[in-house]
C-alpha angles and dihedrals in degrees: 000000000000134000109235126218091256092056096255123125119247124203126199116183108214097025119114135213107280096024116131107213140179113217113224101178129010143185119224120220133176103279098357146047128227122208109223096180129008143167122238109231101173127007127230115253086239094056118107132181103265108242089219117085092215098040094114091052104035117085093213111081103034096169098046089112090063123083113250091247090053093047090056094046091051093047091055089048090053090051093046093050094049091050094049100035100035100022099037091224117148134173101030117148128257112304118221125215114213125205139171137184126015127331088226129037093029105117120101092183135052135169112209124194121230122210124209090267092060094255120150126222148093135289119263115249109286095354142084089234112126120239105203111213135194097201141350120238092200096053116103112248094259093049090048090052088052095047090052088052089051092051094052096051092039088060089062096037103047096133099056090037091057091062087071127072098205147359129211119207122196135175128196108173144335092263093060132066116243117263118238116190119183130206115210121224091233128333115003112265102212094194090060091044092053093049090055093042088057092050098040106025095097092052102038145035091242124206140159133206106248092036122095123245127045123205118240125229125197125226127188112235131182119281088048095279134131131233116219106205123184115214092252094049125097118253130168114263097220107056095183091057092039090058087051091051094047092046087053092052092049093044092048092050090052093046089054092048092242116178100171129037141181117210111203122196083015100172111189092336107281091156098017097063097050092043090054091046091050089061101265124133113226157158126231119208117197134158097202106084102201090050092049092046090052093048089052094050092046090054092049092047090055100041097252119144116215143132118251114198121195121211149054111329098235095054093044092052090051093053090048090052093047086054090055092247118161130172135207087219135028115193119193134178105174131181117274093276091065133220105290096131093054102040097100095049088044092056088053095062098035106094100175120349144022127202106196116190116190139175094197118060095199099055090039090056091046089054094044089053092056093047092047086055091051103053107291129113120211115235135167116011120192128177123214120207091221092154114040114192093033136075090246124104140152125244131202116208125186122205129183127203108246 
């Protein structure tokens, strides 16, 4: 962003703080100008040559032209600005950004787009134009190997593959086959799926949206527990950082003397299972049935006793409140849109502490502002560099009832 001489704001996607650019074509908007094409005259001192050959076209790693140190510094700046401007919080101490593992070769899950010719790739930034890729530098080695297998078979099976809009690959460990989940363009064509099943079934745990059954993968978590994740259930993409985050929630629960917890948007039990293993009694609430069922089964197999509640979070909280349930700790990890619709009900069941995990700093700051105005005090805030090479990150914020 830059302030122009006439007072308007100019935006240039792909330019970095400190770059000097000459705009070649621009689009006029009411109140601002958007650079469509520009020439880089002088590079920022933070700019590096992206290691990926398609980094400038691909929409995936939008900060790969920044050094890793600069990426983390700017992520903290985004978080602090959100807390100050949106949340109205000032005077908080230094915020740390935690990281683990490599800055490349870290992802255990990737979603590839498929065009009508059966080619695999990612969408170009801000468009639906496919950028065909030969490899992905942020994919973990096992995931990259799985992708190369998929590319090889895809070259021989373009016709049935073209019947699908996207493919999600996920790896868990060397002992398990990679999961490959296909999303059809429209109604699932069984004949096309069976052809791919015949070609790919020996290398992948294959599933498709619209077809019953979803293979389950197992991931190690802190407190010596295992997460059971169906292919259609959400999991974090950077497992080394996820283990740091989960460990911090468990340690925070212990430090606050929590004995009971309620885990909202619990998924397959990423936080629930370690908290149960740490000796807390708790309730997991999740609207996605297969994920909740997998979490319940994982707890049972590992001798962990917890309550697993299916359904929309707001309704489940209302039922818990009507039953007089209150918890020492409420953990929530909502979608990017945040948890604004359920905050009042959440406050009714949170007796002492809240651990809010968020992937969007602005919606996090908005929700923290509401909680701070309704009896809670913001304490420790920590960022987690879950997605190196991008502007995305996770944040863990602790609140205490005043």
